C-alpha positions, 0 to 999 in steps of 0.5 A: 109045167104044161106041155104047149107043143112037141116036135123032133124030140123037143117039148115044149112047156110054159109055167106061171108063177106071177110076179115071180117069173118074169122075164116071159120063156119058155122051157125047152126039154129034148132028151137029158138036155133042158133050156130056158127061152126069152120070148123077146130075144128068143135067145136061151138064156140057161140050159145045155141044150145042144146047139143043133135043138137050140136052133130049132127051137128059135126056129118053133119061137120064130113062128109062135111069139105072138100066140106065147106073149098071149098065153104069158099074159092070159095065163092060159095055155093053149096047144100050139102046133109042132115043126114041120 
C-alpha cells in the first residue's frame, strides 16, 4: 500500500482495487493501531486508532481532501505534506 504522508508517528496510505474498494478512503497506521477514514465524511469507519490520533488524522484530511479525492479518482499516488 503506497505511503502518502507521515507525521507525528502516523503513516497515511492509500490502496486501489477497482470496483471493490469503495467508498474512497485512506488507511492511517499508528504503532499497532490502524484506522480507515472515509474521504467524504472524514470519519473513521473501521479500526482502533486512539481518539487523539483520530483527531490529528481528521485535521490532516480537512487540509488535503481535494487532493486525496483526485488521487482516488485518477489512481495516481503522490506524496502530500505532513501536518505541522
